[in-house]
C-alpha angles and dihedrals in degrees: 000000000000143000122305111284095028094112102260096144095046095046094037093054091043091050092047090048092047089047095041094233136124122279131213130187108219090212087072089062094060115106115235092257091061093049091050091047094052091041089061090052098256118134118233123252126226090253086056092053103046095081090043094051091044093055087049089052090052088054089050090050093051091051099048092105098044102027131231148189123233126178119223135156088232088182101170133047094235088055088053089049087060091049091049091059085075094065139262109008131176114193122219105195110198105204135174148137118315090233094058091047093047088050089054094048093051091056095048122098133186099032125118094220108094121211088237090075094058096092091051088055092048090052092050094044111115112189118234115277128225093258091056118090107230152085135248115226128195110235089213086083120086118267092250092052088049092052091048092049088048091052092054092048097050094053 
């Protein structure tokens, strides 16, 4: 979990590979209307997100026996509540300074999420609570270091 540009795809793919489980990118679960809205620079509302989150929860449920890694911003506690309806979830929150994330977004091409929405995501981000299974990792580490830390956190 984390804001756009925090490294979710890189770390998620690496973690899934390391664990030998399926991987899913939450962006692929967005309906076309959500992608169009974000592409136009308009933040999603909670109403926009519910069907998206519910479809991710179904993927989680379908992978409870075999395991899996799915990336999602999961910015708010109530969003993570929906994801937890899918079963046992361990959140890996990739966190770091706004300047570093903005730099990464500025260098990214071919993604529908514009850098202009970074501040709205940061404003919405609610840290993991004590009742949530998970870990916060500093994105200043290398991708390999983040994957190793995520492996330790999910065991």
